[in-house]
C-alpha positions as CSV (number, residue, x, y, z in Angstrom):
1,X,0.0,0.0,0.0
2,X,1.4,3.3,-1.0
3,X,0.5,6.8,-0.1
4,X,0.4,9.6,-2.6
5,X,0.9,13.1,-1.2
6,X,-0.5,16.0,-3.1
7,X,0.1,19.6,-2.4
8,X,-2.4,22.2,-3.4
9,X,-1.0,25.5,-4.5
10,X,-2.6,28.8,-3.3
11,X,-4.6,30.5,-6.0
12,X,-3.0,33.4,-7.7
13,X,-5.0,36.5,-6.8
14,X,-5.1,39.7,-8.8
15,X,-5.0,43.0,-6.9
16,X,-8.4,43.2,-5.1
17,X,-8.8,46.9,-5.6
18,X,-8.5,46.5,-9.4
19,X,-10.8,43.4,-9.5
20,X,-13.3,45.0,-7.1
21,X,-13.5,48.3,-9.1
22,X,-14.1,46.5,-12.4
23,X,-16.6,44.2,-10.8
24,X,-18.5,47.2,-9.2
25,X,-18.7,48.9,-12.6
26,X,-19.9,45.6,-14.3
27,X,-22.6,45.1,-11.6
28,X,-23.6,48.7,-11.8
29,X,-24.1,48.5,-15.6
30,X,-26.2,45.3,-15.1
31,X,-28.3,46.8,-12.4
32,X,-28.7,50.1,-14.3
33,X,-30.1,48.2,-17.3
34,X,-32.4,46.2,-15.1
35,X,-33.6,49.3,-13.3
36,X,-34.3,51.3,-16.5
37,X,-36.3,48.3,-17.9
38,X,-38.3,47.8,-14.7
39,X,-42.0,48.3,-15.1
40,X,-42.4,51.3,-12.7
41,X,-39.4,53.2,-14.2
42,X,-40.6,52.5,-17.8
43,X,-44.1,53.7,-16.9
44,X,-42.7,56.8,-15.1
45,X,-40.5,57.8,-18.1
46,X,-43.3,57.2,-20.6
47,X,-45.7,59.3,-18.6
48,X,-43.0,62.0,-18.2
49,X,-42.3,62.2,-21.9
50,X,-46.0,62.2,-22.7
51,X,-46.5,65.0,-20.1
52,X,-43.7,67.1,-21.7
53,X,-45.3,66.7,-25.2
54,X,-48.8,67.5,-24.0
55,X,-47.8,70.5,-21.9
56,X,-45.1,72.1,-23.9
57,X,-47.1,72.3,-27.2
58,X,-49.3,75.1,-25.8
59,X,-47.6,76.2,-22.6
60,X,-47.6,79.9,-21.9
61,X,-49.7,80.2,-25.1
62,X,-46.5,80.1,-27.1
63,X,-44.9,83.0,-25.3
64,X,-42.8,81.5,-22.5
65,X,-40.6,83.4,-20.1
66,X,-37.5,81.2,-19.7
67,X,-36.9,82.1,-16.1
68,X,-40.2,80.5,-15.4
69,X,-39.8,77.7,-18.0
70,X,-36.7,76.4,-16.2
71,X,-38.8,76.0,-12.9
72,X,-41.4,74.1,-14.8
73,X,-39.0,71.3,-15.4
74,X,-38.6,70.5,-11.7
75,X,-41.8,69.0,-10.4
76,X,-42.5,66.0,-12.7
77,X,-39.1,64.4,-12.3
78,X,-40.1,63.7,-8.7
79,X,-42.5,61.0,-10.1
80,X,-39.6,59.4,-12.0
81,X,-37.5,59.7,-8.8
82,X,-40.1,57.8,-6.8
83,X,-40.1,55.0,-9.4
84,X,-36.3,54.9,-9.3
85,X,-36.4,54.8,-5.5
86,X,-38.7,51.8,-5.6
87,X,-36.7,50.0,-8.2
88,X,-33.3,50.7,-6.5
89,X,-34.7,49.5,-3.1
90,X,-36.1,46.3,-4.6
91,X,-32.8,45.6,-6.4
92,X,-30.9,45.8,-3.1
93,X,-33.2,43.4,-1.3
94,X,-33.5,41.0,-4.3
95,X,-31.0,38.5,-3.0
96,X,-32.7,38.5,0.4
97,X,-36.1,37.9,-1.1
98,X,-34.9,35.1,-3.3
99,X,-32.8,33.5,-0.6
100,X,-29.5,33.8,-2.6
101,X,-27.6,36.2,-0.3
102,X,-25.3,33.4,0.9
103,X,-24.1,32.8,-2.7
104,X,-22.5,36.2,-2.8
105,X,-19.9,35.1,-0.2
106,X,-18.0,33.3,-2.9
107,X,-17.7,36.4,-5.1
108,X,-15.1,39.2,-5.1
109,X,-17.7,41.8,-4.2
110,X,-18.3,42.4,-0.6
111,X,-21.6,43.8,0.5
112,X,-20.4,47.4,0.6
113,X,-19.1,47.1,-2.9
114,X,-22.4,45.6,-4.1
115,X,-24.1,48.6,-2.4
116,X,-21.8,51.0,-4.2
117,X,-22.8,49.3,-7.5
118,X,-26.5,49.8,-6.7
119,X,-25.8,53.4,-5.9
120,X,-24.1,53.9,-9.3
121,X,-26.9,52.1,-11.1
122,X,-29.3,55.1,-10.5
123,X,-26.9,57.5,-12.4
124,X,-28.2,56.5,-15.9
125,X,-31.8,57.2,-14.8
126,X,-30.7,60.7,-13.7
127,X,-28.9,61.3,-17.0
128,X,-32.0,60.2,-18.9
129,X,-34.0,62.7,-16.8
130,X,-31.4,65.4,-17.7
131,X,-32.1,64.6,-21.4
132,X,-35.8,65.0,-20.9
133,X,-35.3,68.3,-19.0
134,X,-33.0,69.6,-21.8
135,X,-35.6,68.6,-24.4
136,X,-38.5,70.4,-22.5
137,X,-36.5,73.6,-21.9
138,X,-35.0,73.6,-25.4
139,X,-38.5,73.3,-26.9
140,X,-39.6,76.3,-24.9
141,X,-36.5,78.3,-25.7
142,X,-36.9,77.7,-29.5
143,X,-40.5,79.1,-29.6
144,X,-40.5,82.4,-31.5
145,X,-42.2,84.2,-28.6
146,X,-39.7,83.1,-25.9
147,X,-38.0,85.8,-23.8
148,X,-35.8,85.8,-20.7
149,X,-33.0,83.7,-19.5
150,X,-32.9,80.2,-18.0
151,X,-30.7,79.0,-15.1
152,X,-28.5,75.9,-15.3
153,X,-28.9,75.5,-11.5
154,X,-32.7,75.5,-11.9
155,X,-32.5,72.9,-14.7
156,X,-30.2,70.7,-12.6
157,X,-32.9,70.2,-10.0
158,X,-34.9,67.5,-11.8
159,X,-31.9,65.1,-12.5
160,X,-30.5,65.7,-9.0
161,X,-33.9,64.9,-7.5
162,X,-33.9,61.5,-9.3
163,X,-30.3,60.9,-8.1
164,X,-31.2,61.7,-4.5
165,X,-34.4,59.6,-4.5
166,X,-32.5,56.7,-6.1
167,X,-29.7,56.9,-3.4
168,X,-32.4,57.0,-0.8
169,X,-33.9,53.8,-2.2
170,X,-30.5,52.1,-1.9
171,X,-30.1,53.2,1.7
172,X,-33.6,52.1,2.6
173,X,-33.1,48.7,1.1
174,X,-29.7,48.2,2.9
175,X,-31.2,49.3,6.2
176,X,-34.4,47.3,6.2
177,X,-33.7,44.5,3.7
178,X,-37.5,44.5,3.4
179,X,-39.6,44.6,0.2
180,X,-42.4,46.6,1.9
181,X,-40.4,49.6,3.3
182,X,-39.8,51.2,-0.1
183,X,-43.5,51.3,-1.2
184,X,-44.5,52.8,2.1
185,X,-41.9,55.5,1.8
186,X,-43.0,56.2,-1.8
187,X,-46.6,56.7,-0.6
188,X,-45.4,59.1,2.1
189,X,-43.2,61.1,-0.3
190,X,-46.0,61.1,-2.9
191,X,-48.3,62.9,-0.5
192,X,-45.7,65.3,0.9
193,X,-43.9,66.4,-2.3
194,X,-46.1,65.6,-5.3
195,X,-49.7,66.0,-4.1
196,X,-48.9,69.2,-2.3
197,X,-49.7,68.3,1.3
198,X,-46.5,69.8,2.5
199,X,-45.8,73.4,3.5
200,X,-47.6,75.8,1.1
201,X,-45.6,79.0,1.8
202,X,-42.2,79.5,0.2
203,X,-39.7,80.2,3.0
204,X,-36.4,79.0,4.3
205,X,-37.7,75.5,5.3
206,X,-39.6,75.0,2.1
207,X,-36.3,74.9,0.2
208,X,-35.5,71.6,1.9
209,X,-38.0,70.1,-0.6
210,X,-36.7,68.9,-3.9
211,X,-38.5,71.4,-6.0
212,X,-39.7,74.9,-5.0
213,X,-41.7,76.7,-7.8
214,X,-42.4,80.4,-7.6
215,X,-44.4,81.3,-10.7
216,X,-47.4,83.7,-10.9
217,X,-49.6,85.5,-13.4
218,X,-46.8,87.9,-14.3
219,X,-43.1,86.9,-14.5
220,X,-40.3,89.0,-13.1
221,X,-37.0,89.9,-14.7
222,X,-34.4,87.2,-14.0
223,X,-32.3,89.6,-11.9
224,X,-35.2,90.2,-9.5
225,X,-36.2,86.6,-8.8
226,X,-33.9,86.2,-5.7
227,X,-34.1,82.4,-5.9
228,X,-31.1,80.6,-4.3
229,X,-31.0,78.2,-7.2
230,X,-27.3,77.5,-7.1
231,X,-27.3,76.7,-3.4
232,X,-30.4,74.5,-3.8
233,X,-28.6,72.5,-6.5
234,X,-25.6,72.2,-4.2
235,X,-27.9,71.0,-1.4
236,X,-29.5,68.3,-3.6
237,X,-26.1,67.1,-4.9
238,X,-24.8,66.9,-1.4
239,X,-27.9,64.9,-0.3
240,X,-27.5,62.5,-3.2
241,X,-23.8,61.9,-2.5
242,X,-24.2,61.8,1.2
243,X,-27.1,59.3,1.2
244,X,-25.4,57.1,-1.4
245,X,-22.2,56.9,0.6
246,X,-24.1,56.5,3.9
247,X,-25.6,53.3,2.4
248,X,-22.1,52.1,1.4
249,X,-21.0,52.8,5.0
250,X,-23.9,50.9,6.5
251,X,-23.0,48.0,4.3
252,X,-19.4,47.9,5.8
253,X,-17.5,50.3,3.6
254,X,-14.9,52.0,5.8
255,X,-12.3,53.0,3.3
256,X,-10.7,56.4,3.4
257,X,-12.3,57.3,0.0
258,X,-15.8,56.4,1.3
259,X,-15.3,58.4,4.5
260,X,-14.0,61.4,2.6
261,X,-16.8,61.3,0.1
262,X,-19.4,61.0,2.9
263,X,-17.9,64.0,4.7
264,X,-17.9,65.9,1.4
265,X,-21.6,65.1,0.7
266,X,-22.7,66.0,4.2
267,X,-20.7,69.3,4.1
268,X,-22.3,70.2,0.7
269,X,-25.8,69.3,1.9
270,X,-25.4,71.4,5.1
271,X,-23.7,74.3,3.3
272,X,-26.3,74.4,0.5
273,X,-29.2,74.0,3.0
274,X,-28.0,76.8,5.2
275,X,-27.2,79.2,2.4
276,X,-30.4,78.5,0.5
277,X,-32.4,79.3,3.6
278,X,-30.6,82.6,4.0
279,X,-30.9,83.3,0.3
280,X,-34.7,82.8,0.4
281,X,-34.9,86.1,2.4
282,X,-34.5,89.1,0.0
283,X,-31.4,91.1,0.7
284,X,-31.6,94.9,1.1
285,X,-30.1,95.3,-2.3
286,X,-32.6,93.0,-4.0
287,X,-35.5,94.7,-2.2
288,X,-34.2,98.1,-3.4
289,X,-33.9,96.8,-6.9
290,X,-37.5,95.5,-6.8
291,X,-38.8,98.8,-5.6
292,X,-37.0,100.7,-8.4
293,X,-38.4,98.3,-11.0
294,X,-41.9,98.8,-9.6
295,X,-41.8,102.6,-9.4
296,X,-39.3,103.7,-12.0
297,X,-38.2,100.7,-14.2
298,X,-35.3,100.9,-16.6
299,X,-37.0,100.3,-19.9
300,X,-35.8,99.9,-23.5
301,X,-37.9,101.9,-25.9
302,X,-38.5,101.5,-29.6
303,X,-40.6,103.2,-32.2
304,X,-43.1,101.2,-34.2
305,X,-45.2,103.2,-36.6
306,X,-46.7,106.2,-34.9
307,X,-46.4,104.9,-31.3
308,X,-43.6,104.4,-28.8
309,X,-43.1,101.1,-27.0
310,X,-41.0,100.7,-23.8
311,X,-40.2,97.3,-22.3
312,X,-38.0,95.7,-19.7
313,X,-34.8,94.7,-21.5
314,X,-35.6,91.0,-21.5
315,X,-39.0,91.7,-23.1
316,X,-37.7,94.1,-25.8
317,X,-38.3,91.5,-28.6
318,X,-42.0,91.6,-27.9
319,X,-42.6,95.3,-28.7
320,X,-43.3,94.5,-32.3
321,X,-46.0,92.0,-31.3
322,X,-47.6,94.7,-29.1
323,X,-47.5,97.1,-32.0
324,X,-49.4,94.7,-34.2
325,X,-52.3,94.7,-31.7
326,X,-52.3,98.5,-31.3
327,X,-52.3,98.9,-35.1
328,X,-55.3,96.6,-35.5
329,X,-57.3,98.4,-32.8
330,X,-56.5,101.8,-34.3
331,X,-57.3,100.6,-37.8
332,X,-61.0,100.2,-36.8
333,X,-61.1,103.4,-34.8
334,X,-62.3,106.8,-36.1
335,X,-61.5,110.5,-35.6
336,X,-58.2,111.5,-34.1
337,X,-57.9,108.1,-32.4
338,X,-57.1,106.5,-35.7
339,X,-53.7,108.2,-35.9
340,X,-53.1,109.0,-32.2
341,X,-49.7,108.5,-30.9
342,X,-49.7,106.1,-27.9
343,X,-47.1,105.5,-25.2
344,X,-47.1,101.7,-24.5
345,X,-45.2,100.9,-21.3
346,X,-44.5,97.7,-19.5
347,X,-45.1,97.9,-15.8
348,X,-44.6,95.3,-13.0
349,X,-45.1,95.1,-9.3
350,X,-42.0,93.3,-8.1
351,X,-42.2,94.4,-4.4
352,X,-43.5,91.1,-3.2
353,X,-41.3,88.9,-5.2
354,X,-42.1,86.1,-7.7
355,X,-45.3,84.1,-7.5
356,X,-47.5,87.0,-6.3
357,X,-50.6,88.4,-8.0
358,X,-50.2,92.1,-7.5
359,X,-52.6,94.6,-9.0
360,X,-51.1,97.4,-11.1
361,X,-53.1,100.7,-10.8
362,X,-54.4,102.3,-13.9
363,X,-52.3,105.2,-15.3
364,X,-53.6,108.7,-15.3
365,X,-51.2,109.8,-18.0
366,X,-53.0,110.7,-21.3
367,X,-52.6,108.2,-24.1
368,X,-50.5,105.8,-22.0
369,X,-51.2,102.1,-22.2
370,X,-49.9,99.5,-19.7
371,X,-48.7,96.0,-20.8
372,X,-47.6,93.2,-18.5
373,X,-44.9,90.5,-18.7
374,X,-47.4,87.7,-19.8
375,X,-48.6,87.5,-23.3
376,X,-50.6,85.3,-25.6
377,X,-54.1,83.7,-25.0
378,X,-56.3,85.9,-22.8
379,X,-53.6,88.5,-22.5
380,X,-54.2,89.7,-26.1
381,X,-57.9,90.7,-25.7
382,X,-57.0,92.2,-22.3
383,X,-54.4,94.4,-23.8
384,X,-56.5,95.3,-26.8
385,X,-59.3,96.3,-24.4
386,X,-56.9,98.6,-22.5
387,X,-55.8,100.2,-25.8
388,X,-59.4,100.7,-26.9
389,X,-60.3,102.2,-23.5
390,X,-57.5,104.7,-23.8
391,X,-58.5,105.6,-27.3
392,X,-62.1,106.3,-26.2
393,X,-61.6,107.7,-22.7
394,X,-58.1,109.3,-23.0
395,X,-56.5,107.5,-20.0
396,X,-56.6,104.1,-18.4
397,X,-58.0,105.5,-15.2
398,X,-60.9,107.1,-17.1
399,X,-61.5,103.9,-19.1
400,X,-61.8,101.8,-15.9
401,X,-64.7,104.1,-14.8
402,X,-66.7,103.9,-18.1
403,X,-70.4,103.0,-17.5
404,X,-72.3,104.6,-20.4
405,X,-72.6,103.5,-24.0
406,X,-69.0,104.2,-24.8
407,X,-68.2,100.7,-23.3
408,X,-69.8,99.2,-26.4
409,X,-67.5,101.2,-28.6
410,X,-64.5,100.1,-26.5
411,X,-65.4,96.4,-26.8
412,X,-66.0,96.7,-30.6
413,X,-62.6,98.2,-31.1
414,X,-61.0,95.6,-28.9
415,X,-62.6,92.5,-30.4
416,X,-64.1,93.0,-33.8
417,X,-60.8,92.5,-35.7
418,X,-59.8,89.3,-33.9
419,X,-60.0,85.8,-35.5
420,X,-62.8,84.6,-33.2
421,X,-64.4,87.7,-31.6
422,X,-67.0,85.9,-29.6
423,X,-64.4,83.6,-28.1
424,X,-62.3,86.6,-27.3
425,X,-65.3,88.3,-25.6
426,X,-65.7,85.2,-23.4
427,X,-62.0,85.0,-22.5
428,X,-61.7,88.7,-21.6
429,X,-64.6,88.6,-19.1
430,X,-63.9,87.4,-15.6
431,X,-66.7,84.8,-15.5
432,X,-66.1,83.6,-19.1
433,X,-69.7,84.5,-20.0
434,X,-71.2,86.3,-23.0
435,X,-74.5,87.2,-21.3
436,X,-75.3,89.5,-18.3
437,X,-73.1,92.0,-16.6
438,X,-69.4,91.1,-16.0
439,X,-66.0,92.4,-15.2
440,X,-63.7,92.9,-18.2
441,X,-60.0,92.2,-17.4
442,X,-57.2,94.4,-18.4
443,X,-53.5,94.8,-17.5
444,X,-54.5,97.4,-14.8
445,X,-57.8,98.2,-13.2
446,X,-60.6,96.2,-14.8
447,X,-63.5,97.6,-16.8
448,X,-67.1,96.6,-16.4
449,X,-70.0,95.8,-18.8
450,X,-73.7,96.0,-18.0
451,X,-76.2,93.5,-19.2
452,X,-77.5,95.8,-21.9
453,X,-74.0,96.6,-23.1
454,X,-73.2,92.9,-23.3
455,X,-76.3,92.3,-25.4
456,X,-75.4,95.0,-27.9
457,X,-71.8,93.9,-28.1
458,X,-72.8,90.3,-28.6
459,X,-75.1,91.3,-31.5
460,X,-72.4,93.3,-33.1
461,X,-69.9,90.4,-32.9
462,X,-72.2,87.5,-33.7
463,X,-74.0,89.0,-36.7
464,X,-72.4,92.3,-37.5
465,X,-74.5,94.4,-39.9
466,X,-73.0,95.5,-43.2
467,X,-70.9,98.6,-42.9
468,X,-70.6,98.7,-39.1
469,X,-66.9,99.6,-39.4
470,X,-67.8,102.6,-41.6
471,X,-70.5,103.6,-39.1
472,X,-68.0,103.6,-36.3
473,X,-65.8,106.0,-38.2
474,X,-68.7,108.1,-39.4
475,X,-70.3,108.6,-35.9
476,X,-67.0,108.4,-33.9
477,X,-67.6,111.7,-32.1
478,X,-71.0,110.7,-30.8
479,X,-70.0,107.1,-30.1
480,X,-67.2,108.4,-27.8
481,X,-69.0,111.4,-26.2
482,X,-69.5,111.1,-22.4
483,X,-73.1,110.3,-21.4
484,X,-74.1,108.6,-24.7
485,X,-76.5,105.8,-23.9
486,X,-76.2,102.2,-24.9
487,X,-79.5,102.4,-26.8
488,X,-78.1,105.4,-28.9
489,X,-74.9,103.5,-29.7
490,X,-76.9,100.5,-30.8
491,X,-79.0,102.7,-33.0
492,X,-76.0,104.3,-34.6
493,X,-74.4,100.9,-35.3
494,X,-77.5,99.4,-36.7
495,X,-78.4,96.7,-34.1
496,X,-81.3,96.3,-31.6
497,X,-80.8,98.2,-28.4
498,X,-80.8,96.7,-24.9
499,X,-83.9,95.8,-23.0
500,X,-82.7,97.8,-19.9
501,X,-81.3,101.2,-19.4
502,X,-77.6,101.7,-18.6
503,X,-76.8,101.0,-15.0
504,X,-73.5,100.5,-13.1
505,X,-75.2,98.6,-10.4
506,X,-76.2,95.6,-12.5
């Protein structure tokens, strides 16, 4: 009997750092592909792209202000972020759910390296979100009516939100190793951030949320916004990095690089959070600038035809569009109003910051017309009504006090030349009606129409008698004389008069 001795040689090992880094990247690529193809993430991105197409086609009626358009890219990516959070958390606990966790002990990757791979797997989803954000904002910027300037920091919010939510999903999965924790957190975040059950007022604490929109009826110049967008982007980036490396640390990662990265992420999050809270309060310099812009703005003026148009520098390209409306209104006017020189000025009330709905008082300057920062849609008949009121009454303040038959003349000038006059009448009235008394909107103080005036205007717009335009010019002096009754105006223009006498109390 003989004994054969065998000696096993030790396996030759490659440097663990090199093998581990390549394995982490390989696993990250695999998990990223699996995450992007998961049902919740696919549904979220399809819905996101569909929302962009549906909204952007007619957003801002084709006249976007880019310092508001960049904020409009921030809210919807939170839905994508929630889907990524859910997918990332499920990926982390997959081995626990399937009972295959013990098989990983034979692989190069330790738990903390696998966690790092899961954290890296959410980056492609954030990059794809960045592509969607760029497409949405680029579409707005390429519209012929676009004005203003966008902010890269504002545009970064959407992708950074997805990155932070994905990192949170990895951390949640590593902490709980439960398949139920992520869906519960998604429900909570959905109610807090997406459905608007969180804080409604914009202040220092509100900037801890992923997206903080401050848009109102009238946009402000970009230098008067006072939004701490750069600090907010730093805050989100710090949160994403800190949460991702915290997950790696919980999984056992204690290397110097992980500790340094975790410290950097926490420092960025704290620094951004503190400075964005301070930046949310307007500085004395910003407050003074807003006061100047409200009381005595620095305008860029241009001559178009017989009139002068003055706009804030970022809105200067729109003066030609305003001039087109003024020309159409004056074309159907008579007497001296047909060739009257108007002073069209853009006015804002920036004292209360962005997102507020401040009323601009009517001007008492003769032949001056106010225009706001919004345009398109309802703003066109509102502006044309202001122009018509100044042509008839002389000033905006006098136009807002009209109560007699001159109001019929004003609305005829404002609406008769438009493509769909009856629809324009509906849109310019506060209650969207074409019957009864109503408030007529304008860039400053509103006008008012009685029931009888509405009846006459509706008849003129629905079935205008032949030659009504010529009658307006022929009887211009009487149509615009103070005290003229609605019945007399109807008679001069060839339509049936109202059933009731003029009354400002209707």
